[in-house]
C-alpha positions in Angstrom: 65.3 9.7 147.0 67.8 12.6 146.8 67.0 16.2 146.1 68.1 16.7 142.3 70.1 19.7 141.8 68.6 22.1 139.1 70.3 24.6 136.7 68.0 26.5 133.9 69.4 27.5 131.1 66.9 29.8 129.6 64.2 31.2 131.5 61.6 31.5 128.6 58.1 30.1 129.1 59.5 26.4 128.6 62.1 26.9 131.9 59.7 29.1 133.6 56.6 26.5 133.7 59.5 23.3 134.4 60.7 25.1 137.0 57.4 25.9 138.4 56.5 22.7 138.5 60.0 21.6 140.2 58.8 24.5 143.1 55.6 22.8 144.0 58.0 19.6 145.1 61.0 21.1 146.8 61.6 17.7 148.6 62.5 16.3 145.2 64.0 19.5 143.3 66.1 22.7 143.6 66.7 25.3 141.2 70.4 26.2 141.9 71.5 28.4 138.9 70.4 30.1 136.1 71.4 31.3 132.3 69.2 33.8 130.5 70.6 37.2 128.5 67.1 38.6 129.3 67.8 40.6 132.6 64.2 40.4 133.3 63.8 36.8 132.8 66.8 36.0 134.3 65.6 37.9 137.8 62.4 36.1 137.7 63.9 32.7 138.6 66.2 34.3 140.3 63.8 35.9 142.5 60.8 32.7 142.5 64.0 30.2 143.8 66.0 32.3 145.9 69.1 32.0 143.8 72.2 33.6 144.9 73.8 36.4 142.8 77.0 34.7 142.2 74.7 31.7 140.2 73.3 33.8 137.9 74.7 34.0 134.6 73.5 35.9 131.3 74.8 33.0 129.3 75.2 29.1 129.5 78.8 28.8 128.7 79.3 31.0 132.0 78.1 28.5 133.8 80.7 25.8 132.5 83.5 28.1 133.3 82.5 28.1 137.3 83.0 25.1 139.5 79.3 24.6 140.7 78.6 22.7 143.9 76.2 20.4 142.4 76.7 17.2 144.7 
């Protein structure tokens, strides 16, 4: 099965929980971007999933303005 690339929009408790479960299955999931206005939450996800700076956003709108390589 092909690995699913995931964009997390909202890094509150639910988003952290879901992506933590995904991290336990690295052969199935890869968190490739995060959108979260609260810097501490955004950085937590960035660091946990080794997301590059250019894939971390303060708003969900900013994600859709970028041409993301999700294939």
